[in-house]
C-alpha positions as CSV (number, residue, x, y, z in Angstrom):
1,M,110.6,83.5,107.4
2,I,110.2,85.3,110.7
3,S,111.7,82.4,112.5
4,L,114.8,82.6,110.2
5,L,115.2,86.3,111.2
6,L,115.0,85.3,114.9
7,A,117.6,82.6,114.4
8,A,119.8,85.3,112.8
9,G,119.6,87.7,115.5
10,L,117.3,90.1,113.5
11,A,114.3,90.0,116.0
12,V,112.0,93.2,115.7
13,A,110.2,94.5,118.8
14,A,106.6,94.9,118.8
15,N,106.8,98.5,119.7
16,C,109.0,99.4,116.8
17,D,107.9,101.9,114.2
18,L,108.9,100.1,111.0
19,E,108.7,103.1,109.0
20,H,111.1,105.0,111.1
21,P,113.3,102.6,112.9
22,S,115.0,104.0,115.9
23,G,118.2,102.1,115.8
24,A,117.5,100.9,119.2
25,P,117.7,97.1,120.0
26,G,115.0,95.5,118.3
27,C,114.1,98.2,116.0
28,T,117.4,98.6,113.8
29,R,117.0,99.3,109.8
30,R,118.7,96.1,109.1
31,A,116.3,94.1,111.2
32,V,113.1,95.8,109.8
33,D,114.4,95.8,106.3
34,A,114.7,92.2,106.4
35,L,111.0,91.6,107.2
36,P,108.6,90.6,104.3
37,M,106.2,93.2,103.4
38,N,103.2,90.9,104.5
39,A,104.7,91.1,108.2
40,I,103.5,94.7,108.7
41,Q,100.4,96.4,109.8
42,V,99.5,99.9,108.9
43,V,96.3,102.2,108.8
44,G,94.6,103.4,105.6
45,T,91.6,105.3,104.5
46,H,88.2,104.5,103.2
47,N,86.9,106.2,100.0
48,S,90.1,108.5,100.5
49,Y,89.2,111.1,97.8
50,K,85.7,112.0,99.4
51,Q,84.9,115.3,100.1
52,A,81.9,116.4,102.2
53,I,78.4,116.8,100.4
54,A,77.4,120.5,100.2
55,P,74.9,121.5,103.0
56,K,71.9,122.1,100.7
57,E,72.5,118.9,98.7
58,M,72.9,116.8,101.9
59,A,69.4,118.3,103.1
60,L,67.9,116.9,99.9
61,I,69.4,113.5,100.6
62,R,68.3,113.6,104.3
63,M,64.8,114.4,103.2
64,A,64.7,111.5,100.7
65,K,66.7,109.0,102.6
66,P,67.8,109.9,106.0
67,D,69.4,106.6,106.7
68,L,71.7,106.8,103.5
69,A,72.4,110.3,104.5
70,A,74.0,109.5,107.7
71,T,76.3,106.9,106.0
72,L,77.6,109.5,103.8
73,D,78.2,112.1,106.1
74,Y,82.1,112.0,106.3
75,A,85.0,113.4,104.5
76,H,88.8,113.2,104.2
77,A,91.7,115.5,103.5
78,P,93.6,115.5,100.3
79,L,95.3,112.2,99.6
80,S,98.8,113.8,100.2
81,Q,97.7,115.1,103.5
82,E,96.3,111.7,104.6
83,L,99.7,110.3,103.4
84,D,101.4,112.7,105.7
85,A,99.2,111.6,108.5
86,G,100.3,108.2,108.2
87,A,98.0,106.4,105.9
88,R,99.6,103.7,103.9
89,Q,96.3,102.4,102.1
90,L,94.2,104.6,100.1
91,E,90.8,103.8,98.4
92,L,89.5,105.3,94.9
93,D,86.1,104.8,93.3
94,L,86.3,104.7,89.4
95,L,83.7,105.4,86.9
96,N,83.9,104.8,83.3
97,D,84.1,107.9,81.3
98,P,85.9,107.3,78.1
99,E,84.3,110.3,76.1
100,G,84.3,112.6,79.0
101,G,81.4,114.7,80.5
102,R,79.1,111.9,81.6
103,Y,79.2,113.0,85.3
104,A,79.8,116.7,84.8
105,D,76.3,118.0,85.4
106,P,75.5,116.6,88.9
107,L,71.9,116.2,89.7
108,A,72.2,117.2,93.4
109,M,73.8,120.6,92.5
110,R,71.2,121.2,89.9
111,M,68.4,120.4,92.4
112,A,69.9,122.4,95.2
113,R,70.8,125.3,93.0
114,D,73.9,125.9,95.4
115,A,76.7,126.2,92.7
116,A,77.5,129.8,93.9
117,E,77.5,129.2,97.6
118,A,78.9,125.6,97.5
119,P,81.2,125.9,94.5
120,Y,83.1,122.7,92.9
121,D,85.3,122.8,89.9
122,L,83.4,120.6,87.2
123,A,85.8,121.3,84.6
124,P,88.0,118.2,85.3
125,L,84.8,115.9,84.8
126,K,84.4,117.1,81.3
127,A,87.7,115.6,80.0
128,P,87.8,111.9,78.7
129,G,89.1,109.3,81.4
130,F,88.1,107.6,84.6
131,K,86.5,109.9,87.1
132,V,86.7,109.4,91.0
133,M,83.6,110.0,93.1
134,H,81.6,107.9,95.5
135,V,78.0,108.2,94.0
136,Q,77.4,109.8,90.7
137,D,75.0,112.9,90.9
138,M,74.9,112.7,94.5
139,D,78.1,112.3,96.4
140,Y,80.4,113.5,93.7
141,R,82.7,115.9,95.3
142,S,86.2,114.6,95.3
143,S,89.6,116.2,96.2
144,C,91.1,114.4,92.9
145,P,88.3,114.0,90.4
146,T,90.3,112.3,87.8
147,F,92.0,108.9,88.1
148,V,95.1,110.1,86.6
149,G,95.2,113.2,88.8
150,C,94.8,111.0,91.9
151,L,97.8,108.9,90.6
152,K,99.9,111.8,90.1
153,E,99.3,113.0,93.7
154,I,100.3,109.8,95.2
155,R,103.4,109.4,92.9
156,A,104.6,112.7,93.8
157,W,104.2,112.1,97.5
158,S,105.9,108.8,97.1
159,R,108.9,110.3,95.3
160,A,109.2,112.9,98.1
161,H,109.2,110.1,100.5
162,P,111.2,107.3,99.3
163,R,111.5,105.3,102.6
164,H,107.6,105.0,103.0
165,M,106.2,101.5,103.8
166,P,104.7,100.1,100.6
167,I,101.3,101.8,100.0
168,L,98.1,99.8,98.9
169,V,95.6,101.6,96.7
170,I,92.5,99.7,96.1
171,M,89.9,100.6,93.7
172,N,86.2,100.0,93.2
173,L,84.9,99.9,89.7
174,K,81.4,101.7,90.0
175,D,78.7,100.6,87.5
176,D,75.5,100.9,89.5
177,N,72.8,103.2,88.2
178,L,70.7,105.4,90.5
179,T,67.4,103.6,89.6
180,G,64.2,105.6,90.1
181,V,66.0,109.0,90.0
182,P,65.0,111.0,87.0
183,G,67.7,113.0,85.4
184,A,70.6,111.1,86.9
185,A,73.5,110.1,84.6
186,T,73.6,106.6,83.0
187,V,76.6,104.7,84.3
188,L,78.8,103.0,81.9
189,P,80.1,99.3,82.5
190,F,83.7,98.2,82.9
191,D,84.5,96.1,79.7
192,A,87.7,94.6,78.7
193,K,89.0,97.7,77.1
194,A,88.1,99.7,80.2
195,M,90.1,97.1,82.3
196,D,93.3,97.7,80.1
197,R,93.0,101.4,80.2
198,I,93.2,101.2,84.1
199,D,96.4,99.5,83.8
200,A,97.8,101.8,81.3
201,D,96.7,104.9,83.4
202,I,98.6,103.4,86.2
203,R,101.6,102.7,84.1
204,S,101.5,106.1,82.8
205,V,102.2,107.7,86.1
206,F,104.2,105.0,87.8
207,P,107.4,103.4,86.2
208,E,107.8,99.5,86.7
209,R,110.4,100.3,89.3
210,A,107.9,102.0,91.6
211,L,105.4,99.3,91.4
212,I,104.7,95.9,93.4
213,T,103.1,93.9,90.6
214,P,101.7,90.3,90.5
215,D,104.5,89.2,88.3
216,K,107.2,90.6,90.7
217,V,105.7,88.8,93.5
218,Q,105.0,85.5,91.3
219,G,108.5,85.3,90.2
220,R,109.4,81.8,88.9
221,A,106.6,80.1,91.1
222,A,103.8,78.3,88.9
223,T,101.1,80.4,90.5
224,L,100.9,83.8,92.2
225,A,99.0,82.0,95.2
226,A,101.9,79.5,95.3
227,A,104.5,82.4,95.4
228,V,102.8,84.1,98.4
229,K,102.3,80.7,100.2
230,A,106.0,80.2,99.9
231,G,107.0,83.9,101.1
232,G,107.2,85.6,97.9
233,W,106.3,89.0,99.1
234,P,109.5,91.3,98.8
235,R,111.5,92.5,101.9
236,L,110.9,95.9,103.2
237,K,114.4,96.8,101.8
238,A,112.9,96.3,98.2
239,A,109.2,97.4,99.0
240,R,110.0,100.6,100.6
241,G,108.8,103.6,98.3
242,K,106.7,101.4,96.2
243,V,102.9,101.2,95.5
244,M,100.7,98.2,95.0
245,F,97.2,98.4,93.3
246,A,94.5,95.9,93.8
247,M,91.0,95.8,92.4
248,D,88.6,95.6,95.2
249,E,85.7,93.7,93.4
250,S,84.1,90.4,93.5
251,G,82.2,88.4,90.7
252,P,82.8,88.8,87.2
253,K,85.0,92.0,87.1
254,P,88.0,90.4,88.5
255,E,87.6,87.3,86.2
256,L,87.2,89.7,83.3
257,Y,90.6,91.6,84.2
258,R,92.4,88.2,84.5
259,G,91.0,86.8,81.3
260,T,92.6,83.6,80.1
261,R,95.9,84.2,82.3
262,G,97.2,81.5,84.4
263,S,97.5,84.0,87.4
264,L,97.8,87.6,86.6
265,E,100.7,87.9,84.3
266,G,101.3,91.3,82.8
267,R,98.8,92.9,84.8
268,A,99.3,96.0,87.1
269,M,96.7,95.2,89.6
270,F,96.1,92.2,92.1
271,I,92.6,91.2,92.4
272,N,90.4,90.5,95.4
273,T,90.2,86.9,96.0
274,D,91.3,84.3,98.5
275,E,91.0,81.1,96.3
276,G,92.5,80.0,93.2
277,P,95.9,80.7,91.4
278,A,95.6,84.4,91.6
279,A,95.0,84.7,95.2
280,A,97.5,87.1,96.9
281,Y,95.2,89.9,98.3
282,V,91.7,89.9,99.7
283,T,89.3,92.6,101.2
284,L,87.5,91.2,104.4
285,N,86.0,94.1,105.8
286,E,84.2,92.7,108.8
287,P,86.9,91.8,111.3
288,A,84.8,89.9,113.8
289,E,82.4,88.1,111.4
290,L,85.2,87.2,109.0
291,A,87.9,86.5,111.6
292,G,88.1,82.8,110.4
293,R,88.6,83.8,106.8
294,I,91.2,86.5,107.9
295,E,93.1,83.9,109.7
296,T,93.0,81.3,106.8
297,A,94.0,84.0,104.4
298,L,97.2,84.9,106.2
299,A,98.2,81.4,106.6
300,K,98.1,81.3,102.9
301,G,100.3,84.3,102.7
302,L,97.7,86.6,101.6
303,I,97.8,90.5,102.3
304,V,94.4,91.5,103.8
305,R,92.5,94.7,104.2
306,T,89.7,95.1,107.0
307,R,88.0,98.2,108.2
308,A,88.1,99.7,111.7
309,D,84.8,101.5,111.3
310,A,81.9,101.9,108.8
311,D,79.0,104.0,108.0
312,T,79.8,106.8,110.8
313,L,78.4,104.3,113.3
314,E,81.6,104.1,115.6
315,A,82.3,107.7,115.1
316,R,78.9,108.5,116.3
317,A,79.0,106.3,119.5
318,N,82.8,106.6,120.1
319,D,82.8,102.7,119.9
320,R,86.3,101.2,119.5
321,T,85.4,97.6,119.7
322,R,85.4,97.1,115.9
323,Q,88.6,99.0,115.6
324,A,90.3,96.6,118.4
325,Q,89.1,93.7,116.3
326,A,90.4,94.8,113.1
327,F,94.1,95.5,114.5
328,A,94.1,92.0,116.3
329,S,92.9,90.3,113.3
330,G,96.3,90.6,111.5
331,A,95.2,92.2,108.4
332,Q,98.0,94.2,107.2
333,Y,95.8,97.0,106.1
334,V,93.2,98.6,108.4
335,S,91.1,101.2,107.0
336,T,89.2,104.1,108.7
337,D,87.4,107.1,107.9
338,Y,88.7,108.9,110.9
339,L,92.6,109.8,111.0
340,K,91.3,112.6,112.8
341,P,88.1,113.1,115.1
342,D,85.1,114.8,113.5
343,P,84.3,117.3,116.2
344,R,80.5,117.0,115.2
345,F,80.4,113.4,116.6
346,G,83.2,113.2,119.3
347,P,86.7,112.0,119.9
348,Y,86.6,108.9,118.0
349,E,89.8,108.2,115.7
350,A,91.6,105.3,114.4
351,H,95.3,104.9,115.0
352,L,97.9,101.9,115.3
353,P,98.0,100.6,118.9
354,G,101.2,102.3,120.3
355,G,101.3,104.8,117.8
356,G,103.8,105.2,114.7
357,V,103.1,104.6,111.0
358,A,103.8,100.8,110.8
359,R,104.0,98.1,113.3
360,L,105.2,94.4,113.4
361,N,101.9,92.6,112.5
362,P,100.4,90.7,115.6
363,K,99.8,87.5,113.5
364,T,102.3,87.4,110.6
365,G,105.0,89.2,112.3
366,K,105.5,86.4,114.8
């Protein structure tokens, strides 16, 4: 596809901000909008909803598990502010709560007795529906505690910025219990009904015209994998202002979601796989160790998400090695915990090389 664009005189410069083309040679709207959406590279955020753990609650975690506490010591601005700052990939962690209230009395808050000095509105956790938090009872504070609330915030921002690059929202479906922690909530698994409710919640907020779905990408191809291999991703002219959802899980959950479908017919989300008929999106979070798999996935036409940093390690050391590897890998979505530096750790932050919101992908944009 890119070679055809070159032949047509629609070459895009490597330093062009694809979301805001300047109109200069190599950075015109016509040339940029002719690109397929897998020819871009943008920055996103990891656990995008996460707020800081309250000080007394963090002290309890440090006392019990200091290594774990260090990995949890980060936070993000509200989703709309992250999008304002240029994030075009967001990550939400869902907990199943069909009756409501299952996670509304966090153990850490009870133990620290800090509700007055570190207030957090628990009312949204009492209503039925999926909740958004990192770890129940421990790392539960979220800028949008309900899934539908998060979706509405994203949708409102998207409507206000109709020319934005396609936003990828990935979701982890949390079902791990805190074993050996008396008084912790028991987590509910995600069954087939829960999978259907996720789709229903997405479609209750986003009309079909605002979504990039597996069906739209597959078109008339025999499988979703065949479609992306043949260049089935929409061009940016059609993908601007739209949102794509993907389940960031492996093992039985994606297969439960897929069911008996040939690919993902009728589903709202893509699944995390680089093999089989439903392969179109894959999470490969280690850009150096998994460089070969990333390269193979890109050659198949897949969209890839990787991470520029993890567990606060790079921020504490101001180490940009992994970040450079992530951008060089060609993954379309590169996730970070540091759109802005954490002044407690130093100057570390992650942005596209050369700046801007979106650039021509160094691998798939050639």
